[in-house]
N, C-alpha and C positions, 0 to 999 in steps of 0.2 A: 641433622647429623653433620652440618657444615654448610656454609652458604655457597650455592652454585650460582652461576650468572642468571640462570632462568628464575631461581628462587628469589634472588635479590630483586630482579625486575618485577616480579609478581608482588613482592612485599611493598615496593615503592608505589605500585599502582593501587593496590588494595588498602594499604595502611595496616597497622599492627592488629588491632582488634578484629577487623574483617578477615584478615588472613588467617588468624587463629580460628575463628568461627568456621571458615571454609575448610581448614584442615580437620577440624573436629567432625564435620559432616562426611568426610571421605571414608568409605569402607576400609576395613583393615586389609592390608596386603598380607597374604598368608603364603607359607611355604607349602608347595605341593610335592609330596614325595612320589616318585614314579612307583607304580604298583609292584614292579619286580624287585624293588628295594625295601619291601616291608616284611614279608614273610619269607625267610630263607634261613639256611643253616649257616650262621655266621662264623662257625669254626671250620666247617668243611669247605665253604665257598669263600675263600679269602679275597678273591678278585672282586666278587660282588660286595663283600664287606668294605673293601677299600673304596669302591664307587659310592657306596652309601655314605661314608664319611666325607668324601669330596663333595657330593651333592649337598649334604647338610651345610658344610662350611662355606662353599661357594654361594649357596642361596642366601645365607646370612649376610655375607659381605655384598653381594649384588643388590639386595634389597636395601641395605643401608646406604649404598651409593646412589641407587636409581629409583627407589620406590617413591611414588608421588605423595604418599601420606607420611611426610618427613616428621611432622610433629609427633604423631603416634609412634613412629619408629624410635624417635629419641626417648620418649617417655617409657617405652617398652625396655630399652636399653637401661635406663635409670632403675626401673623396677627390677630388672634382672640382677642388679647388683646388690639388692637386699632381700629380695624374694628368691633366694639362690637355689637353683637346681644345677648340678654340674655334670657335663658329659664325661667327666673323669670316672663317673660311675654309671650314668645313664647312657644308653647307646644313641646312635645318630638319629634314628627315626623318633625316639623319645625326646631328644633335644629339639628337633624340629617342631614336634607337636606342642612342647612346652612353650616354645617361642610363639606359636600361634595363639596359645592361651593368653599370653601377655599382650600380644597385639590386639586381640579381641577385647580384652578388659582394660586396656591402657587409659581410655578416656571414658570409661563408664563409672560405676560407683565402686568405692574401695571394698565395700562389704560384698558385693557380687564377685569382685576379683578374689577376695579371700576364700569364698566358697568354691570358685573355679579351681584355684590352686590346690585346695584341700582335696578335691576329687580328681586332680591330675594324676594319671598313672606315673608320670615322670617324677612328680613330687612324692607320690606314695612309695615309689621304689627308692628314691634318693634318701628320704628321711624315714622310711620303713613303717609308714602308717598302714600299709597293706598287711602288716604282720601284727597289728594291734588288736588283740582279742580280749573278750571279757575276762577270761581266766588266765591270760598271758599278756599283760600290758606292755606296750613299747612306748616309752615316753618321748622318743626323739622328736616327733612332729609336734606334739602338744607343747613341748618346751620351747621350740624355736617359733611356733606360731605366736607365742607371747613375747619372747625375748627379742626376736629379730624382725618380725613381721607386723607387730601392732603396738604393744604397750611398753616395751623396753623393761629394763631391769630396775629403774629408779623412778620415783614419782617426779613429774615435771609440772611446772607452771605453764600457762599458755604461751609464754615467750621462750619456752625451752629451758629456762633456768631450773636448777634442781631443788626440790623440796627437801628440807633438812629437819631432823628432830631437835629437841632441846639441847642435845649434846653436840650438835653440828654435823651429825652423820646423815648421809643420804637416806631417805625413806625408801625402803624396797617396795617394788610394785606388786610382787607376788611371792608366795612361799612354795616350798616343796609340796605342800598339801594341795595348792592350786594346780601344780603340774600333774599330780596324780588325778585330780578331779576332771581337769580338761582332757586328760588322756582317756579316762573312762567315757566321757561324752563323745569321743571320737572313735570309739571301738566299732568294729564290724564291717569295715570297708575293705574291698578287695578288687583286684582286676577283673574285668569282664572276660569270661572264658573265650578263647579263640575258637572259631568255627572248626568243625572236624576236618573240613576240606583244606584248611590253612595250617594245620598242625604239622610241624616238622621238627626234627631234632635241633636243639640249640637255637631255637627260633629267635631271630633278631627282634621279633615283635612279641616276645613272650608275655609282656604286660599289656598287650592290646592297647598301645599308646594312643591310638586315635579315638578311643572311647573313654568317657569319664568313669571312674571307679563306681561300683555299685555295691549294695549290701550283700554280703556273702551269704548269711543266713540269719534268721531272727535270733538264734541262740548265741551268736558271736557278739551281739551288742549288749552292753550293760544298761539295763532299763531302770536301774535304781536312781534315786535322786542324787543330784550333785550340787556342790556349791563352788562356783568359779568366780574368783575376784569378788567375793561377797555377795554374789547373785545366785539365787537358787534355780536350778533346772529341775522341774517337777519330775517325779517318778512316772514310769509308764510310757515315756517318749521313745520313738524308734530312732534309728541312726540319722535319718533325714531331719527330723524335728530337733534332735539334740545338736546337730551341726548348725542349723539355723539359729538355735539359741546361743551357742558359742559365739557365732559371728555377731549377733545382736549385742551380746555382752561386751565384746571387744570393741565394736563401733561406738558403744555408748560410754566407754571408759574415757576419762578426761585426758588420759596420756596419748591416746591414739592420734589425735589431731596434731599436737606439736611434734610428736615422734615421727610420723610419716611425712609431715610437712617439711621437716628439716631434711630428710633424706631426698625429697624431691627438689627442694631449693639447691641442695649441694650438687645434685646431678644436672640441674638445668642452668643455674646462673652463678652462684657464688658458694665456695666451700665453707665460708664463715660469716653467715648472715647476721645482721644486727638483731638484737632481741626485738626491736620494733617491727622489722621486716617479717621475722618469724611469727610474731603475734598476729599480724595482719593476715598472713596466709593461713595460719591454723584457725583463726576465726572463720575464714571462708570455709575451710574443711568442716568445721563443726556446724556452721549454719546450713550448709548444703548436704549434710550427712554423708560426707566423703565423695561428693561429685568431682571426680578427677579432672574433668574438662574445666570446671569452674576453678578448681584449685590451681591447675596449670596456668590458666589464663591470668589469675591473680598474681602468680609468681612472675610471669613474663612481662606483665604490664605495670608491676609495682614501680613506683618512682625511683627506688634505689637501683632497680635493674635498668630502667630506661635512661638513667643518667649516663650510662655508657654509650648511648647513641652518639655522643660527641666524644671522640677519642680524647683520653686524658681527663675527663670530667667525673669519672667514677670516684667514690670515696676510697681513701687509702685502704688497701687490703681487700677490696672488692674484686671478685673474679674467681676463676678456678684454673688449675693446671689442666691442660689437655693430656690425658693419659694416652699411652701408645695407640690404642685402637681408634679413639676419637680423632687423634691427630692425623693418622693415616687416612681415615675415611674423609676427614675435612680437606686434606690435600687433594684427594681424587675428585671431590665435589667441586673444589676450587678450580680444577682443571676442566670442569664441565663434563666429566666422564659419565657414561650411562650405566656401566657395569664395573665391578672390581677389576683391576688390571691383573692379568695372569702372569705367571713366572716365564721368564725368557726361555728356559730350558725344559719347562714342564707346563705346557699351556692348558692342561686339565685342572690345575690348581691355582688358587689366588696367590699373588705375590704379597706376602706379609710375614716378616720375621720379627716376632715379638713374643713375649710371655703372656700376652693378654688377648684372648679371643672370646667372643660372646659365649656364655654358658660353659666356660672352662675354668671357673675358679677352683683353687685347690681345696677349699673347704666351704662350709655353709657361711663362713664369715667373710667371703668375697675376696677380691684381689687386694683390698686395702680396708682397714678399719675406718669407720666414719669419724672416729674421735682422734685420729692421728693429727698431731700438731707439728708445724714446721720447727725443726731444731733451733733452739735458741730464741723461741718466741712463743706466744700463746695463741698463734694463729692456726685455726683449723685448716689442714691442707691434706686431706686423705689421699688424693691422687699422687702426691709427691712420693709415696711409697713405691710407685711403679718406676720411678726414674733412678734406676740403679745403673752402675757403670756399664753393664752389658747392654742396656738399652741405648745409652749414648754412643757406645761403640758401633752398634748396628746402624744408627742414624748417620753416622759419619760417611758411609759409602753406599747407603741403601738405594737411593734414587738415581745417583750418578751411574751406578752399575746397572740397575734394573731397566733404566730407560734408555740405554744405549741403542736399543732397537726401537725405532719409531712404531713398528708394527704392533707391538704389545699395547701401546697407547691407542692406536687407531682401532684395534679390535675391540677395545673397551668403550669406543665411542667418545674418546676424549677430545677436547677442542685444541688439538695440536696447532692448527693453522694460525690461530690468533697469536700464539706465542712465537711461531716461526716468522710471521710478519714483523712482529716487534723486534726479534733478533736480527732480521735483515736490515733494520734501520740503525740500531746501535745497542750497546749494552744498557745505556740509560733508558732506552725505550722498553727493553725487556724488564728492567727494574720498575718502571712505571706500571707495567702490566702486572707484575707480581705484587706490587703495593696495592693495586686496585683489588686484586682477587683475594689477597691474604691479610692485608693490613687495613682494609677499609680506606685505602688511599692515604694512609698516614704512616708509612714505613718511617721509623726514626732515621735521621740523617746518619748516625753512627753505624746502624745496620746496613744502610744502603751503601755507604763508603766501604764497609768491610767486605760485602758481597762483590763489589766492583773490583776492589783490590785483589780479592781471592782468585779472580779469573784472569787478571792482567798478565799477559805473557805466557799463559799456560795453554799451549797448543793442544795438548792431549785432551783437555776438557772440551775442545771444540771439534772433536772427530765426528760428531753428529749434533744436530741442533738440539735434540731431546736430551743428549748427554749433558750439554751445557745447562739446559733447563733443570735437569735433575740435580746437578751440582748446586745451583743456586737455591732450589727448593729445599734440599736437605739441610743446608746451613741456616736458611731462614727459619726452618722448622725448629731449630734448636735455640732460637732467641727468646728471651722473656716476653717481648711484645707479642710474639706469635702465640705463646701459651696463654696470654691474657685476653685474647679475642674470645668473646662470649657468644 
């Protein structure tokens, strides 16, 4: 989620491949929701509801900053941006349990992950598959399972290029008939009933979010034969067998490897990968049958990605913009923080003012579309959609204000002393420290001089050591080289 001093030292000692293998072996860090914040009346008990939301949000940020299984956490974040469930509809406990599902499956097989999210109560509530019945079909989940989670809308070649018919039109991947058929195959699932002792009015845990969905009754599942994407699912299967068949069909489809591989590459290394890079990764996806650990390793160790180990040596257009959430987490990890920094005037909540928080996308289409291109170019740059004027305005004073009190940084376990020692020497020493932490030791001279000039003769920026640090960090964070760090 961003290089911390400890992570950089570990990487240098272990080497890239061994570090990845070590990360893959680490168990998933999970959010543990306090028992008193699970089953309660979320309408009548507003104070407890507020605490439930604070606990959920703080946990997500704390784990992003301090969890030891950083690779799994980053992959879970990437997955959350196309396997979308949003807490704009799902409540706090549901959001935490969905994050746990992503963390558990982030480095397993993609087929197993598709099964897990299909049975997730959070996903069942968000895309309504808990309402999908034999005689009352709800197409929401079946459609998005194909469109957004696996095969996409148009046929692709292994390098991600679009297949076209004789008239030059893109070949569609599925039809409305396929949507109906896959919806029939997914009928019959519902939330596991809450124990009688835990039933309350307006239950925060009405969907029993900690338990995978189960078959409601045999009569709610359509047992007839179905034909999904040209493959027949035999009649007589129950809901479990048909779900397994659906996932097998999706995983065997030639589109799934390039479609999912592109989303993973875009979230991990570069928004606009070359066709050769995408082909190499999708080949690994296909050969390993969707082994996400192998696919992620292929993405990170690919020659095009590793060219960036030497600043300035990446191919033109390689890289990705750091969207608000990743930029903020990266700044805190660069500070050596162990937890997310809390607000100066509200220490019970994290300090983060932006329109992008994990699991809070406005729709199933995420914070930004994966096919957004930079204006005036053909360069894919999905994350650029988050860089609106309001976001830049917030960055202009965010850390300078929030870090006036050194105590908020100390409470989060941040490495304030290293920066204070540098500041005690000179502004140049501080700039050296910032260059090392945030620019891989290669802060461009123009950026360095701009930061130095920005604080020259400005006494108000030096009212506290951390206020000066915040001023420099917030402006460094707005420079293109900062956004290009991978």
